mmCIF file of the N, C-alpha and C atoms, coordinates in Angstrom:
data_MODEL
# 
_entry.id   MODEL 
# 
loop_
_atom_site.group_PDB 
_atom_site.id 
_atom_site.type_symbol 
_atom_site.label_atom_id 
_atom_site.label_alt_id 
_atom_site.label_comp_id 
_atom_site.label_asym_id 
_atom_site.label_entity_id 
_atom_site.label_seq_id 
_atom_site.pdbx_PDB_ins_code 
_atom_site.Cartn_x 
_atom_site.Cartn_y 
_atom_site.Cartn_z 
_atom_site.occupancy 
_atom_site.B_iso_or_equiv 
_atom_site.pdbx_formal_charge 
_atom_site.auth_seq_id 
_atom_site.auth_comp_id 
_atom_site.auth_asym_id 
_atom_site.auth_atom_id 
_atom_site.pdbx_PDB_model_num 
ATOM 1   N N  . MET A 1 1  ? 0.838   -1.184  0.000   1.00 0.00 ? 1  MET A N  1 
ATOM 2   C CA . MET A 1 1  ? 0.000   0.000   0.000   1.00 0.00 ? 1  MET A CA 1 
ATOM 3   C C  . MET A 1 1  ? 0.881   1.246   0.000   1.00 0.00 ? 1  MET A C  1 
ATOM 4   N N  . ARG A 1 2  ? 0.363   2.261   -0.604  1.00 0.00 ? 2  ARG A N  1 
ATOM 5   C CA . ARG A 1 2  ? 1.062   3.535   -0.653  1.00 0.00 ? 2  ARG A CA 1 
ATOM 6   C C  . ARG A 1 2  ? 0.309   4.554   0.182   1.00 0.00 ? 2  ARG A C  1 
ATOM 7   N N  . ILE A 1 3  ? 1.044   5.338   0.974   1.00 0.00 ? 3  ILE A N  1 
ATOM 8   C CA . ILE A 1 3  ? 0.425   6.379   1.791   1.00 0.00 ? 3  ILE A CA 1 
ATOM 9   C C  . ILE A 1 3  ? 1.033   7.716   1.398   1.00 0.00 ? 3  ILE A C  1 
ATOM 10  N N  . ILE A 1 4  ? 0.164   8.660   1.038   1.00 0.00 ? 4  ILE A N  1 
ATOM 11  C CA . ILE A 1 4  ? 0.579   9.975   0.586   1.00 0.00 ? 4  ILE A CA 1 
ATOM 12  C C  . ILE A 1 4  ? 0.036   11.022  1.551   1.00 0.00 ? 4  ILE A C  1 
ATOM 13  N N  . PRO A 1 5  ? 0.906   11.821  2.180   1.00 0.00 ? 5  PRO A N  1 
ATOM 14  C CA . PRO A 1 5  ? 0.421   12.888  3.050   1.00 0.00 ? 5  PRO A CA 1 
ATOM 15  C C  . PRO A 1 5  ? -0.088  14.066  2.222   1.00 0.00 ? 5  PRO A C  1 
ATOM 16  N N  . TYR A 1 6  ? -1.169  14.691  2.693   1.00 0.00 ? 6  TYR A N  1 
ATOM 17  C CA . TYR A 1 6  ? -1.722  15.851  1.997   1.00 0.00 ? 6  TYR A CA 1 
ATOM 18  C C  . TYR A 1 6  ? -2.566  16.661  2.970   1.00 0.00 ? 6  TYR A C  1 
ATOM 19  N N  . LYS A 1 7  ? -2.142  17.894  3.242   1.00 0.00 ? 7  LYS A N  1 
ATOM 20  C CA . LYS A 1 7  ? -2.887  18.841  4.068   1.00 0.00 ? 7  LYS A CA 1 
ATOM 21  C C  . LYS A 1 7  ? -3.352  18.257  5.404   1.00 0.00 ? 7  LYS A C  1 
ATOM 22  N N  . GLY A 1 8  ? -2.473  17.525  6.093   1.00 0.00 ? 8  GLY A N  1 
ATOM 23  C CA . GLY A 1 8  ? -2.816  16.972  7.397   1.00 0.00 ? 8  GLY A CA 1 
ATOM 24  C C  . GLY A 1 8  ? -3.562  15.646  7.345   1.00 0.00 ? 8  GLY A C  1 
ATOM 25  N N  . PHE A 1 9  ? -3.748  15.128  6.148   1.00 0.00 ? 9  PHE A N  1 
ATOM 26  C CA . PHE A 1 9  ? -4.413  13.839  5.962   1.00 0.00 ? 9  PHE A CA 1 
ATOM 27  C C  . PHE A 1 9  ? -3.433  12.848  5.352   1.00 0.00 ? 9  PHE A C  1 
ATOM 28  N N  . ALA A 1 10 ? -3.753  11.582  5.473   1.00 0.00 ? 10 ALA A N  1 
ATOM 29  C CA . ALA A 1 10 ? -3.009  10.523  4.799   1.00 0.00 ? 10 ALA A CA 1 
ATOM 30  C C  . ALA A 1 10 ? -3.956  9.864   3.795   1.00 0.00 ? 10 ALA A C  1 
ATOM 31  N N  . ILE A 1 11 ? -3.526  9.821   2.549   1.00 0.00 ? 11 ILE A N  1 
ATOM 32  C CA . ILE A 1 11 ? -4.274  9.125   1.501   1.00 0.00 ? 11 ILE A CA 1 
ATOM 33  C C  . ILE A 1 11 ? -3.602  7.767   1.329   1.00 0.00 ? 11 ILE A C  1 
ATOM 34  N N  . GLU A 1 12 ? -4.344  6.712   1.597   1.00 0.00 ? 12 GLU A N  1 
ATOM 35  C CA . GLU A 1 12 ? -3.819  5.359   1.481   1.00 0.00 ? 12 GLU A CA 1 
ATOM 36  C C  . GLU A 1 12 ? -4.409  4.692   0.245   1.00 0.00 ? 12 GLU A C  1 
ATOM 37  N N  . VAL A 1 13 ? -3.577  4.498   -0.755  1.00 0.00 ? 13 VAL A N  1 
ATOM 38  C CA . VAL A 1 13 ? -4.012  3.902   -2.020  1.00 0.00 ? 13 VAL A CA 1 
ATOM 39  C C  . VAL A 1 13 ? -4.153  2.391   -1.834  1.00 0.00 ? 13 VAL A C  1 
ATOM 40  N N  . ARG A 1 14 ? -5.311  1.846   -2.229  1.00 0.00 ? 14 ARG A N  1 
ATOM 41  C CA . ARG A 1 14 ? -5.494  0.396   -2.156  1.00 0.00 ? 14 ARG A CA 1 
ATOM 42  C C  . ARG A 1 14 ? -6.103  -0.158  -3.433  1.00 0.00 ? 14 ARG A C  1 
ATOM 43  N N  . THR A 1 15 ? -5.627  0.346   -4.547  1.00 0.00 ? 15 THR A N  1 
ATOM 44  C CA . THR A 1 15 ? -6.106  -0.134  -5.838  1.00 0.00 ? 15 THR A CA 1 
ATOM 45  C C  . THR A 1 15 ? -5.812  -1.630  -5.989  1.00 0.00 ? 15 THR A C  1 
ATOM 46  N N  . PHE A 1 16 ? -6.646  -2.304  -6.722  1.00 0.00 ? 16 PHE A N  1 
ATOM 47  C CA . PHE A 1 16 ? -6.421  -3.716  -7.004  1.00 0.00 ? 16 PHE A CA 1 
ATOM 48  C C  . PHE A 1 16 ? -6.871  -4.017  -8.424  1.00 0.00 ? 16 PHE A C  1 
ATOM 49  N N  . GLN A 1 17 ? -6.354  -5.091  -8.952  1.00 0.00 ? 17 GLN A N  1 
ATOM 50  C CA . GLN A 1 17 ? -6.695  -5.484  -10.315 1.00 0.00 ? 17 GLN A CA 1 
ATOM 51  C C  . GLN A 1 17 ? -7.972  -6.318  -10.304 1.00 0.00 ? 17 GLN A C  1 
ATOM 52  N N  . VAL A 1 18 ? -8.914  -5.930  -11.138 1.00 0.00 ? 18 VAL A N  1 
ATOM 53  C CA . VAL A 1 18 ? -10.179 -6.650  -11.247 1.00 0.00 ? 18 VAL A CA 1 
ATOM 54  C C  . VAL A 1 18 ? -9.917  -7.960  -11.994 1.00 0.00 ? 18 VAL A C  1 
ATOM 55  N N  . ARG A 1 19 ? -10.258 -9.052  -11.341 1.00 0.00 ? 19 ARG A N  1 
ATOM 56  C CA . ARG A 1 19 ? -9.993  -10.373 -11.898 1.00 0.00 ? 19 ARG A CA 1 
ATOM 57  C C  . ARG A 1 19 ? -10.563 -10.518 -13.317 1.00 0.00 ? 19 ARG A C  1 
ATOM 58  N N  . GLY A 1 20 ? -9.719  -10.973 -14.207 1.00 0.00 ? 20 GLY A N  1 
ATOM 59  C CA . GLY A 1 20 ? -10.143 -11.267 -15.568 1.00 0.00 ? 20 GLY A CA 1 
ATOM 60  C C  . GLY A 1 20 ? -10.243 -10.068 -16.492 1.00 0.00 ? 20 GLY A C  1 
ATOM 61  N N  . SER A 1 21 ? -10.098 -8.856  -15.953 1.00 0.00 ? 21 SER A N  1 
ATOM 62  C CA . SER A 1 21 ? -10.263 -7.679  -16.809 1.00 0.00 ? 21 SER A CA 1 
ATOM 63  C C  . SER A 1 21 ? -8.932  -7.011  -17.144 1.00 0.00 ? 21 SER A C  1 
ATOM 64  N N  . GLY A 1 22 ? -7.928  -7.229  -16.290 1.00 0.00 ? 22 GLY A N  1 
ATOM 65  C CA . GLY A 1 22 ? -6.659  -6.557  -16.476 1.00 0.00 ? 22 GLY A CA 1 
ATOM 66  C C  . GLY A 1 22 ? -6.714  -5.075  -16.120 1.00 0.00 ? 22 GLY A C  1 
ATOM 67  N N  . ARG A 1 23 ? -7.829  -4.621  -15.551 1.00 0.00 ? 23 ARG A N  1 
ATOM 68  C CA . ARG A 1 23 ? -8.012  -3.214  -15.197 1.00 0.00 ? 23 ARG A CA 1 
ATOM 69  C C  . ARG A 1 23 ? -7.820  -3.023  -13.693 1.00 0.00 ? 23 ARG A C  1 
ATOM 70  N N  . TRP A 1 24 ? -7.434  -1.800  -13.306 1.00 0.00 ? 24 TRP A N  1 
ATOM 71  C CA . TRP A 1 24 ? -7.161  -1.457  -11.916 1.00 0.00 ? 24 TRP A CA 1 
ATOM 72  C C  . TRP A 1 24 ? -8.208  -0.484  -11.414 1.00 0.00 ? 24 TRP A C  1 
ATOM 73  N N  . THR A 1 25 ? -8.565  -0.604  -10.132 1.00 0.00 ? 25 THR A N  1 
ATOM 74  C CA . THR A 1 25 ? -9.658  0.162   -9.539  1.00 0.00 ? 25 THR A CA 1 
ATOM 75  C C  . THR A 1 25 ? -9.217  1.499   -8.953  1.00 0.00 ? 25 THR A C  1 
ATOM 76  N N  . LEU A 1 26 ? -10.209 2.337   -8.705  1.00 0.00 ? 26 LEU A N  1 
ATOM 77  C CA . LEU A 1 26 ? -10.043 3.602   -7.993  1.00 0.00 ? 26 LEU A CA 1 
ATOM 78  C C  . LEU A 1 26 ? -10.549 3.345   -6.573  1.00 0.00 ? 26 LEU A C  1 
ATOM 79  N N  . ASP A 1 27 ? -9.619  3.098   -5.631  1.00 0.00 ? 27 ASP A N  1 
ATOM 80  C CA . ASP A 1 27 ? -9.977  2.653   -4.293  1.00 0.00 ? 27 ASP A CA 1 
ATOM 81  C C  . ASP A 1 27 ? -8.948  3.192   -3.303  1.00 0.00 ? 27 ASP A C  1 
ATOM 82  N N  . LEU A 1 28 ? -9.401  3.920   -2.253  1.00 0.00 ? 28 LEU A N  1 
ATOM 83  C CA . LEU A 1 28 ? -8.482  4.530   -1.316  1.00 0.00 ? 28 LEU A CA 1 
ATOM 84  C C  . LEU A 1 28 ? -9.113  4.738   0.044   1.00 0.00 ? 28 LEU A C  1 
ATOM 85  N N  . LEU A 1 29 ? -8.261  4.992   1.027   1.00 0.00 ? 29 LEU A N  1 
ATOM 86  C CA . LEU A 1 29 ? -8.672  5.364   2.377   1.00 0.00 ? 29 LEU A CA 1 
ATOM 87  C C  . LEU A 1 29 ? -8.101  6.739   2.678   1.00 0.00 ? 29 LEU A C  1 
ATOM 88  N N  . ILE A 1 30 ? -8.829  7.524   3.477   1.00 0.00 ? 30 ILE A N  1 
ATOM 89  C CA . ILE A 1 30 ? -8.316  8.813   3.934   1.00 0.00 ? 30 ILE A CA 1 
ATOM 90  C C  . ILE A 1 30 ? -8.501  8.893   5.441   1.00 0.00 ? 30 ILE A C  1 
ATOM 91  N N  . GLY A 1 31 ? -7.458  9.348   6.124   1.00 0.00 ? 31 GLY A N  1 
ATOM 92  C CA . GLY A 1 31 ? -7.507  9.559   7.568   1.00 0.00 ? 31 GLY A CA 1 
ATOM 93  C C  . GLY A 1 31 ? -6.623  10.733  7.934   1.00 0.00 ? 31 GLY A C  1 
ATOM 94  N N  . ARG A 1 32 ? -6.823  11.270  9.120   1.00 0.00 ? 32 ARG A N  1 
ATOM 95  C CA . ARG A 1 32 ? -5.986  12.387  9.588   1.00 0.00 ? 32 ARG A CA 1 
ATOM 96  C C  . ARG A 1 32 ? -4.634  11.857  10.054  1.00 0.00 ? 32 ARG A C  1 
ATOM 97  N N  . ILE A 1 33 ? -3.590  12.596  9.755   1.00 0.00 ? 33 ILE A N  1 
ATOM 98  C CA . ILE A 1 33 ? -2.244  12.240  10.204  1.00 0.00 ? 33 ILE A CA 1 
ATOM 99  C C  . ILE A 1 33 ? -2.127  12.563  11.694  1.00 0.00 ? 33 ILE A C  1 
ATOM 100 N N  . GLY A 1 34 ? -1.503  11.643  12.438  1.00 0.00 ? 34 GLY A N  1 
ATOM 101 C CA . GLY A 1 34 ? -1.240  11.870  13.844  1.00 0.00 ? 34 GLY A CA 1 
ATOM 102 C C  . GLY A 1 34 ? -2.430  11.650  14.760  1.00 0.00 ? 34 GLY A C  1 
ATOM 103 N N  . LYS A 1 35 ? -3.533  11.210  14.227  1.00 0.00 ? 35 LYS A N  1 
ATOM 104 C CA . LYS A 1 35 ? -4.718  10.922  15.039  1.00 0.00 ? 35 LYS A CA 1 
ATOM 105 C C  . LYS A 1 35 ? -4.880  9.409   15.103  1.00 0.00 ? 35 LYS A C  1 
ATOM 106 N N  . GLY A 1 36 ? -5.945  8.957   15.756  1.00 0.00 ? 36 GLY A N  1 
ATOM 107 C CA . GLY A 1 36 ? -6.244  7.528   15.776  1.00 0.00 ? 36 GLY A CA 1 
ATOM 108 C C  . GLY A 1 36 ? -6.438  7.016   14.360  1.00 0.00 ? 36 GLY A C  1 
ATOM 109 N N  . ARG A 1 37 ? -6.722  5.787   14.224  1.00 0.00 ? 37 ARG A N  1 
ATOM 110 C CA . ARG A 1 37 ? -6.883  5.202   12.888  1.00 0.00 ? 37 ARG A CA 1 
ATOM 111 C C  . ARG A 1 37 ? -8.316  5.342   12.393  1.00 0.00 ? 37 ARG A C  1 
ATOM 112 N N  . SER A 1 38 ? -8.877  6.523   12.513  1.00 0.00 ? 38 SER A N  1 
ATOM 113 C CA . SER A 1 38 ? -10.198 6.797   11.971  1.00 0.00 ? 38 SER A CA 1 
ATOM 114 C C  . SER A 1 38 ? -10.031 7.025   10.473  1.00 0.00 ? 38 SER A C  1 
ATOM 115 N N  . LEU A 1 39 ? -10.482 6.074   9.696   1.00 0.00 ? 39 LEU A N  1 
ATOM 116 C CA . LEU A 1 39 ? -10.316 6.113   8.245   1.00 0.00 ? 39 LEU A CA 1 
ATOM 117 C C  . LEU A 1 39 ? -11.668 6.051   7.550   1.00 0.00 ? 39 LEU A C  1 
ATOM 118 N N  . ARG A 1 40 ? -11.724 6.610   6.376   1.00 0.00 ? 40 ARG A N  1 
ATOM 119 C CA . ARG A 1 40 ? -12.932 6.504   5.563   1.00 0.00 ? 40 ARG A CA 1 
ATOM 120 C C  . ARG A 1 40 ? -12.517 5.972   4.195   1.00 0.00 ? 40 ARG A C  1 
ATOM 121 N N  . ALA A 1 41 ? -13.264 4.996   3.697   1.00 0.00 ? 41 ALA A N  1 
ATOM 122 C CA . ALA A 1 41 ? -13.001 4.409   2.384   1.00 0.00 ? 41 ALA A CA 1 
ATOM 123 C C  . ALA A 1 41 ? -13.741 5.185   1.299   1.00 0.00 ? 41 ALA A C  1 
ATOM 124 N N  . PHE A 1 42 ? -13.070 5.333   0.171   1.00 0.00 ? 42 PHE A N  1 
ATOM 125 C CA . PHE A 1 42 ? -13.659 5.964   -1.010  1.00 0.00 ? 42 PHE A CA 1 
ATOM 126 C C  . PHE A 1 42 ? -13.312 5.121   -2.225  1.00 0.00 ? 42 PHE A C  1 
ATOM 127 N N  . SER A 1 43 ? -14.226 5.106   -3.174  1.00 0.00 ? 43 SER A N  1 
ATOM 128 C CA . SER A 1 43 ? -13.956 4.410   -4.429  1.00 0.00 ? 43 SER A CA 1 
ATOM 129 C C  . SER A 1 43 ? -14.737 5.107   -5.535  1.00 0.00 ? 43 SER A C  1 
ATOM 130 N N  . GLY A 1 44 ? -14.391 4.779   -6.740  1.00 0.00 ? 44 GLY A N  1 
ATOM 131 C CA . GLY A 1 44 ? -15.082 5.347   -7.883  1.00 0.00 ? 44 GLY A CA 1 
ATOM 132 C C  . GLY A 1 44 ? -15.291 4.289   -8.944  1.00 0.00 ? 44 GLY A C  1 
ATOM 133 N N  . PRO A 1 45 ? -16.132 4.576   -9.926  1.00 0.00 ? 45 PRO A N  1 
ATOM 134 C CA . PRO A 1 45 ? -16.460 3.579   -10.940 1.00 0.00 ? 45 PRO A CA 1 
ATOM 135 C C  . PRO A 1 45 ? -15.386 3.408   -12.018 1.00 0.00 ? 45 PRO A C  1 
ATOM 136 N N  . ASP A 1 46 ? -14.467 4.356   -12.112 1.00 0.00 ? 46 ASP A N  1 
ATOM 137 C CA . ASP A 1 46 ? -13.462 4.286   -13.176 1.00 0.00 ? 46 ASP A CA 1 
ATOM 138 C C  . ASP A 1 46 ? -12.454 3.182   -12.911 1.00 0.00 ? 46 ASP A C  1 
ATOM 139 N N  . THR A 1 47 ? -11.951 2.594   -13.985 1.00 0.00 ? 47 THR A N  1 
ATOM 140 C CA . THR A 1 47 ? -10.852 1.639   -13.896 1.00 0.00 ? 47 THR A CA 1 
ATOM 141 C C  . THR A 1 47 ? -9.758  2.112   -14.845 1.00 0.00 ? 47 THR A C  1 
ATOM 142 N N  . PHE A 1 48 ? -8.556  1.560   -14.656 1.00 0.00 ? 48 PHE A N  1 
ATOM 143 C CA . PHE A 1 48 ? -7.388  2.045   -15.366 1.00 0.00 ? 48 PHE A CA 1 
ATOM 144 C C  . PHE A 1 48 ? -6.578  0.885   -15.928 1.00 0.00 ? 48 PHE A C  1 
ATOM 145 N N  . PRO A 1 49 ? -5.881  1.116   -17.043 1.00 0.00 ? 49 PRO A N  1 
ATOM 146 C CA . PRO A 1 49 ? -5.179  0.014   -17.697 1.00 0.00 ? 49 PRO A CA 1 
ATOM 147 C C  . PRO A 1 49 ? -3.927  -0.463  -16.962 1.00 0.00 ? 49 PRO A C  1 
ATOM 148 N N  . THR A 1 50 ? -3.345  0.396   -16.126 1.00 0.00 ? 50 THR A N  1 
ATOM 149 C CA . THR A 1 50 ? -2.137  -0.005  -15.394 1.00 0.00 ? 50 THR A CA 1 
ATOM 150 C C  . THR A 1 50 ? -2.274  0.367   -13.919 1.00 0.00 ? 50 THR A C  1 
ATOM 151 N N  . GLU A 1 51 ? -1.487  -0.319  -13.098 1.00 0.00 ? 51 GLU A N  1 
ATOM 152 C CA . GLU A 1 51 ? -1.472  0.002   -11.674 1.00 0.00 ? 51 GLU A CA 1 
ATOM 153 C C  . GLU A 1 51 ? -0.970  1.433   -11.465 1.00 0.00 ? 51 GLU A C  1 
ATOM 154 N N  . GLN A 1 52 ? 0.031   1.827   -12.212 1.00 0.00 ? 52 GLN A N  1 
ATOM 155 C CA . GLN A 1 52 ? 0.583   3.178   -12.088 1.00 0.00 ? 52 GLN A CA 1 
ATOM 156 C C  . GLN A 1 52 ? -0.474  4.240   -12.383 1.00 0.00 ? 52 GLN A C  1 
ATOM 157 N N  . ASP A 1 53 ? -1.280  4.032   -13.420 1.00 0.00 ? 53 ASP A N  1 
ATOM 158 C CA . ASP A 1 53 ? -2.361  4.969   -13.735 1.00 0.00 ? 53 ASP A CA 1 
ATOM 159 C C  . ASP A 1 53 ? -3.383  5.026   -12.604 1.00 0.00 ? 53 ASP A C  1 
ATOM 160 N N  . ALA A 1 54 ? -3.701  3.873   -12.037 1.00 0.00 ? 54 ALA A N  1 
ATOM 161 C CA . ALA A 1 54 ? -4.681  3.814   -10.942 1.00 0.00 ? 54 ALA A CA 1 
ATOM 162 C C  . ALA A 1 54 ? -4.150  4.516   -9.699  1.00 0.00 ? 54 ALA A C  1 
ATOM 163 N N  . VAL A 1 55 ? -2.882  4.336   -9.371  1.00 0.00 ? 55 VAL A N  1 
ATOM 164 C CA . VAL A 1 55 ? -2.283  4.989   -8.207  1.00 0.00 ? 55 VAL A CA 1 
ATOM 165 C C  . VAL A 1 55 ? -2.344  6.505   -8.378  1.00 0.00 ? 55 VAL A C  1 
ATOM 166 N N  . ALA A 1 56 ? -1.974  6.989   -9.564  1.00 0.00 ? 56 ALA A N  1 
ATOM 167 C CA . ALA A 1 56 ? -2.017  8.430   -9.822  1.00 0.00 ? 56 ALA A CA 1 
ATOM 168 C C  . ALA A 1 56 ? -3.441  8.957   -9.698  1.00 0.00 ? 56 ALA A C  1 
ATOM 169 N N  . ALA A 1 57 ? -4.413  8.223   -10.227 1.00 0.00 ? 57 ALA A N  1 
ATOM 170 C CA . ALA A 1 57 ? -5.820  8.640   -10.159 1.00 0.00 ? 57 ALA A CA 1 
ATOM 171 C C  . ALA A 1 57 ? -6.327  8.625   -8.713  1.00 0.00 ? 57 ALA A C  1 
ATOM 172 N N  . CYS A 1 58 ? -5.928  7.631   -7.929  1.00 0.00 ? 58 CYS A N  1 
ATOM 173 C CA . CYS A 1 58 ? -6.330  7.559   -6.520  1.00 0.00 ? 58 CYS A CA 1 
ATOM 174 C C  . CYS A 1 58 ? -5.787  8.759   -5.754  1.00 0.00 ? 58 CYS A C  1 
ATOM 175 N N  . CYS A 1 59 ? -4.537  9.113   -5.991  1.00 0.00 ? 59 CYS A N  1 
ATOM 176 C CA . CYS A 1 59 ? -3.933  10.261  -5.311  1.00 0.00 ? 59 CYS A CA 1 
ATOM 177 C C  . CYS A 1 59 ? -4.666  11.547  -5.672  1.00 0.00 ? 59 CYS A C  1 
ATOM 178 N N  . GLU A 1 60 ? -4.939  11.732  -6.930  1.00 0.00 ? 60 GLU A N  1 
ATOM 179 C CA . GLU A 1 60 ? -5.640  12.944  -7.374  1.00 0.00 ? 60 GLU A CA 1 
ATOM 180 C C  . GLU A 1 60 ? -7.068  12.977  -6.809  1.00 0.00 ? 60 GLU A C  1 
ATOM 181 N N  . PHE A 1 61 ? -7.758  11.854  -6.837  1.00 0.00 ? 61 PHE A N  1 
ATOM 182 C CA . PHE A 1 61 ? -9.115  11.769  -6.308  1.00 0.00 ? 61 PHE A CA 1 
ATOM 183 C C  . PHE A 1 61 ? -9.112  12.092  -4.806  1.00 0.00 ? 61 PHE A C  1 
ATOM 184 N N  . GLY A 1 62 ? -8.144  11.533  -4.074  1.00 0.00 ? 62 GLY A N  1 
ATOM 185 C CA . GLY A 1 62 ? -8.032  11.807  -2.647  1.00 0.00 ? 62 GLY A CA 1 
ATOM 186 C C  . GLY A 1 62 ? -7.790  13.282  -2.364  1.00 0.00 ? 62 GLY A C  1 
ATOM 187 N N  . ARG A 1 63 ? -6.915  13.900  -3.130  1.00 0.00 ? 63 ARG A N  1 
ATOM 188 C CA . ARG A 1 63 ? -6.654  15.340  -2.960  1.00 0.00 ? 63 ARG A CA 1 
ATOM 189 C C  . ARG A 1 63 ? -7.913  16.153  -3.209  1.00 0.00 ? 63 ARG A C  1 
ATOM 190 N N  . ARG A 1 64 ? -8.645  15.792  -4.241  1.00 0.00 ? 64 ARG A N  1 
ATOM 191 C CA . ARG A 1 64 ? -9.879  16.512  -4.571  1.00 0.00 ? 64 ARG A CA 1 
ATOM 192 C C  . ARG A 1 64 ? -10.925 16.345  -3.463  1.00 0.00 ? 64 ARG A C  1 
ATOM 193 N N  . ILE A 1 65 ? -11.016 15.161  -2.879  1.00 0.00 ? 65 ILE A N  1 
ATOM 194 C CA . ILE A 1 65 ? -11.942 14.938  -1.762  1.00 0.00 ? 65 ILE A CA 1 
ATOM 195 C C  . ILE A 1 65 ? -11.547 15.823  -0.579  1.00 0.00 ? 65 ILE A C  1 
ATOM 196 N N  . ILE A 1 66 ? -10.276 15.805  -0.219  1.00 0.00 ? 66 ILE A N  1 
ATOM 197 C CA . ILE A 1 66 ? -9.791  16.617  0.903   1.00 0.00 ? 66 ILE A CA 1 
ATOM 198 C C  . ILE A 1 66 ? -10.036 18.098  0.653   1.00 0.00 ? 66 ILE A C  1 
ATOM 199 N N  . ASP A 1 67 ? -9.877  18.539  -0.581  1.00 0.00 ? 67 ASP A N  1 
ATOM 200 C CA . ASP A 1 67 ? -10.094 19.947  -0.931  1.00 0.00 ? 67 ASP A CA 1 
ATOM 201 C C  . ASP A 1 67 ? -11.571 20.316  -1.037  1.00 0.00 ? 67 ASP A C  1 
ATOM 202 N N  . GLY A 1 68 ? -12.462 19.330  -0.857  1.00 0.00 ? 68 GLY A N  1 
ATOM 203 C CA . GLY A 1 68 ? -13.900 19.594  -0.911  1.00 0.00 ? 68 GLY A CA 1 
ATOM 204 C C  . GLY A 1 68 ? -14.445 19.772  -2.314  1.00 0.00 ? 68 GLY A C  1 
ATOM 205 N N  . LYS A 1 69 ? -13.790 19.183  -3.302  1.00 0.00 ? 69 LYS A N  1 
ATOM 206 C CA . LYS A 1 69 ? -14.174 19.358  -4.697  1.00 0.00 ? 69 LYS A CA 1 
ATOM 207 C C  . LYS A 1 69 ? -14.922 18.174  -5.297  1.00 0.00 ? 69 LYS A C  1 
ATOM 208 N N  . VAL A 1 70 ? -15.272 17.192  -4.462  1.00 0.00 ? 70 VAL A N  1 
ATOM 209 C CA . VAL A 1 70 ? -16.024 16.029  -4.946  1.00 0.00 ? 70 VAL A CA 1 
ATOM 210 C C  . VAL A 1 70 ? -17.369 16.023  -4.234  1.00 0.00 ? 70 VAL A C  1 
ATOM 211 N N  . ARG A 1 71 ? -18.395 16.214  -4.979  1.00 0.00 ? 71 ARG A N  1 
ATOM 212 C CA . ARG A 1 71 ? -19.755 16.297  -4.421  1.00 0.00 ? 71 ARG A CA 1 
ATOM 213 C C  . ARG A 1 71 ? -20.101 15.020  -3.644  1.00 0.00 ? 71 ARG A C  1 
ATOM 214 N N  . ASP A 1 72 ? -20.691 15.217  -2.474  1.00 0.00 ? 72 ASP A N  1 
ATOM 215 C CA . ASP A 1 72 ? -21.167 14.129  -1.605  1.00 0.00 ? 72 ASP A CA 1 
ATOM 216 C C  . ASP A 1 72 ? -20.051 13.313  -0.958  1.00 0.00 ? 72 ASP A C  1 
ATOM 217 N N  . TYR A 1 73 ? -18.794 13.744  -1.088  1.00 0.00 ? 73 TYR A N  1 
ATOM 218 C CA . TYR A 1 73 ? -17.673 13.066  -0.434  1.00 0.00 ? 73 TYR A CA 1 
ATOM 219 C C  . TYR A 1 73 ? -16.997 14.079  0.474   1.00 0.00 ? 73 TYR A C  1 
ATOM 220 N N  . SER A 1 74 ? -16.848 13.748  1.768   1.00 0.00 ? 74 SER A N  1 
ATOM 221 C CA . SER A 1 74 ? -16.254 14.689  2.706   1.00 0.00 ? 74 SER A CA 1 
ATOM 222 C C  . SER A 1 74 ? -15.410 13.951  3.744   1.00 0.00 ? 74 SER A C  1 
ATOM 223 N N  . VAL A 1 75 ? -14.402 14.657  4.252   1.00 0.00 ? 75 VAL A N  1 
ATOM 224 C CA . VAL A 1 75 ? -13.588 14.134  5.345   1.00 0.00 ? 75 VAL A CA 1 
ATOM 225 C C  . VAL A 1 75 ? -13.608 15.111  6.523   1.00 0.00 ? 75 VAL A C  1 
ATOM 226 N N  . ASP A 1 76 ? -14.475 16.080  6.478   1.00 0.00 ? 76 ASP A N  1 
ATOM 227 C CA . ASP A 1 76 ? -14.537 17.139  7.490   1.00 0.00 ? 76 ASP A CA 1 
ATOM 228 C C  . ASP A 1 76 ? -14.738 16.583  8.897   1.00 0.00 ? 76 ASP A C  1 
ATOM 229 N N  . ASP A 1 77 ? -15.446 15.513  9.040   1.00 0.00 ? 77 ASP A N  1 
ATOM 230 C CA . ASP A 1 77 ? -15.757 14.986  10.376  1.00 0.00 ? 77 ASP A CA 1 
ATOM 231 C C  . ASP A 1 77 ? -14.770 13.942  10.875  1.00 0.00 ? 77 ASP A C  1 
ATOM 232 N N  . LEU A 1 78 ? -13.723 13.653  10.108  1.00 0.00 ? 78 LEU A N  1 
ATOM 233 C CA . LEU A 1 78 ? -12.737 12.675  10.569  1.00 0.00 ? 78 LEU A CA 1 
ATOM 234 C C  . LEU A 1 78 ? -11.913 13.271  11.693  1.00 0.00 ? 78 LEU A C  1 
ATOM 235 N N  . SER A 1 79 ? -11.701 12.492  12.729  1.00 0.00 ? 79 SER A N  1 
ATOM 236 C CA . SER A 1 79 ? -10.886 12.994  13.845  1.00 0.00 ? 79 SER A CA 1 
ATOM 237 C C  . SER A 1 79 ? -9.580  12.233  13.900  1.00 0.00 ? 79 SER A C  1 
# 
């Protein structure tokens, strides 16, 4: 797993390859750095042709969630 710090949060990438498709998922956890392990899972419907593409997309998606730019997705209440 990869963990990327961003604005006091940790984005934990947990992409995996969908069996039989060769595609990688958009799947991640976000939690506050230095706090308990209060984490929230996020995922999206998009898939990617390589693990590297999926990791980059997960990081960008996580940043957008933290910045409040993804409708109906929030981390404001994470402690």
